N, C-alpha and C positions, 0 to 999 in steps of 0.2 A: 405370838401370833400368827400361826399360817393362814394361810388362805385357800378355801374350796376349788378354788379356780372353776366353781360349777354355774353357770345361768344365771341364776339370784347374781353372786358374784361379778358374773358378765354385764349382766342387764343393769344394775347401778352404776356399770361403769361408767357404759354409756350414756348413762342420765344427769346424770352427771356436771361439774364444772370444766373439765378437761376433754369430755364431747365435740364439742366446736375446732376445739386443736387438731383433737385424733379426725376430726374429718377432714380437715382439709390437708394434712399432711402428703408429700411428697413422693414416690417408688422411690423403696429401696438404692445405696446409691450400688449394696452390694450386687442387688440384680439388674442392676442400668449396668454395670459395667460388664455383668458375662454376660449378658441374652442382649445385646444393643445391636450383633451381629448373626444372630441365632438366627432358624432356619423356623415359623412356625409349627406349630400340629396345634396336639390337645394341652388340654393346661388341668392343674389340681391346685390352686391355692388352699392352705387348708390356715384354714384363721386368718380370711382375707379383711378382716377389720372394716374399715369404708372402704377400700375395694381399693386401694390406692395403686399395689401391684397386680391384680386381678386389671384394671383399664387398660395398664400401662403395656401388660402383652398383648389384651383386646386392638387396639390401638398398631402390634406390628404385625398386626393378620392371625394371632393366636386364638381357635376357640378355648374359652373356659372355666371352669367350675370351679366358684365360690361359695365357702362352707363358711360359716362364724355361728355361734350359741347365741349370739347378742340382738334383737330384733334392728332395736335401732341400728348397729352398726350397719345391718345389712337394707336400712333406708336409705339410708346417707348414700352406699353405695351406688343401691338403686339409680339412685337421683346422680350424681356424682357420668354416672354408665351412659344416662342417656345426654346428660347437656354431653356430654362429651364426645354422643352418637356413632357410638358401641354397644347400646341396649342389647343389639342382637347377636351379640359374640360373647354374651358372658351369662349364664345360669347363675343365679344365684338359689341355692340352699343357708334356711338354717337348719344347725346342726349341734352332736354332740359330738365332736369330735376324739373322743373317747371310745366312742358305742355306731358310732355312724361307717357302714361299708358305701362305699361305692361301687356302680353298677357296670364299673369298665374300668382297663388301666391307663392310662396318659404316660406321654410322650414326657412329659413334663411331667411334677410335683414337687409347688414348692412350700415352703411357711415362711415367717417374718414374726419372730419373738414369740407365736404363738407356746399358750400353754392353755392344754383342756385339761380338766382332776385325772390325771393318770401322772406313772414319774413320768419325765419330761425323756428321759432314752428311752422309757419302753414308747411312748407319743411318736419320736424319732420313726422309732422302728416299725411302728403301725405306718405310717403313710411312704415309708420304704415300700412298704407289700403292696405296692399302687402306682408303681413308677414299671410302664411296659419294659416288655424287652428291647434292648438297643434306648431306654426314651433316660432319661436323666432327673437325682434328686437334688433336690437345692435347700441344702439348709440357712437360716441366717436368726444367731438365737441367743440371746445377754450369757455373754461372758462370763463362766465360776472364779471369782478370784474369790483372796482369802478374803478380804471387807467383807466381802460383803454377813450382815448383823441381823440380830430381832428386826431393828429402827425400817431399814429397808423391807420386811414385811406388812407396813402401817402404809409403804409411802407408795408404792408400788399400784400404777396402774397396765396401762393395755400403747404406750404410748410407742411410737416410733423407736426403741432404742431407750429404755429408761435410763434413767442416773444410777440409784437405790436397785435394781430388780432383786428378790429373796432367791438366796441358795437354791430351791424347790423349781425353781424356773429357767435356771439355771444349766450352761453346757460344759465343755472346753472342746480341741479340735478335736481332743487323744479320745479323750473320751466316746465321742460320735461315733469315730472310724473303725473305734475298734471291734463296732458294735456288727459294722459293712465285713461277710463273709468274701477274701480275696477272691474266691472261683463265683460271685455273685457280682461282684462290684468294681470297678478301676475309681480310685481316688483320683481324679482331677485336681481340685482344692482341698487345701483341707488348711486352716492360716487365723489365725488372733488378730484383730486387727481392735485399733487404740482412735479416734478420730472427734472430732467435733459436731456437735449441730446447734445451728439458730433457730430460736422458736422464733412465736408469733412478736411475745416482746421482748428481743436483741436479748434476751438472755444465752447466752455462751453454754449447752450442758454438754460434758463428755459422757464420748459410747465407747462402751468396749461389747463387740462384738466377736463372736464366733460363727467364724462361715467356712461349710463342708459343700462340693459341689461331686458327685458320684454318680457316673454313668453303669450303668445295668449293662451287664454282659450281654449280647445275643444269646 
């Protein structure tokens, strides 16, 4: 069984038993490492979930547009932004990222494990087109590896680094960078990492990430 990753699927995920844990997630460590000392500008978070990354950027001076298809995810995100005192720094948009188009280009376009109802690499192509001249594309995704199987399709959710993501929602660094025209993009980071995350119950979960950072040439 494969998922369509449409609005119905994501709304069910965010109304299910994993929602509370996902809503309390911390900002992705790859984003924190790469952008801790960056100069703020405008940013788009594509597939923002409960907003951990968008809020982290806003707290550092970025003006953020954050889009997600799941109504409940955005409700959690808006509450967190208000609690963190950055509500004025983030615009939350309910949108299907397979069809939605922003009305502006951004200094930073980023996504963390998002996968709408379209092929994964084509999704990355879409969001790359939203980066302004001299802006940055930053992708953190599920790393494609050989032990993806049908069982993974049943266990997958929207967590920050699922242990068993389906193959259709994963990629490799080479697969992503091959689609970035070197005449248009300078690839700064292209890595595949393996780490562990500790959940609310203390369970250690292995996470396999693909991380790509690229700057659009002026």
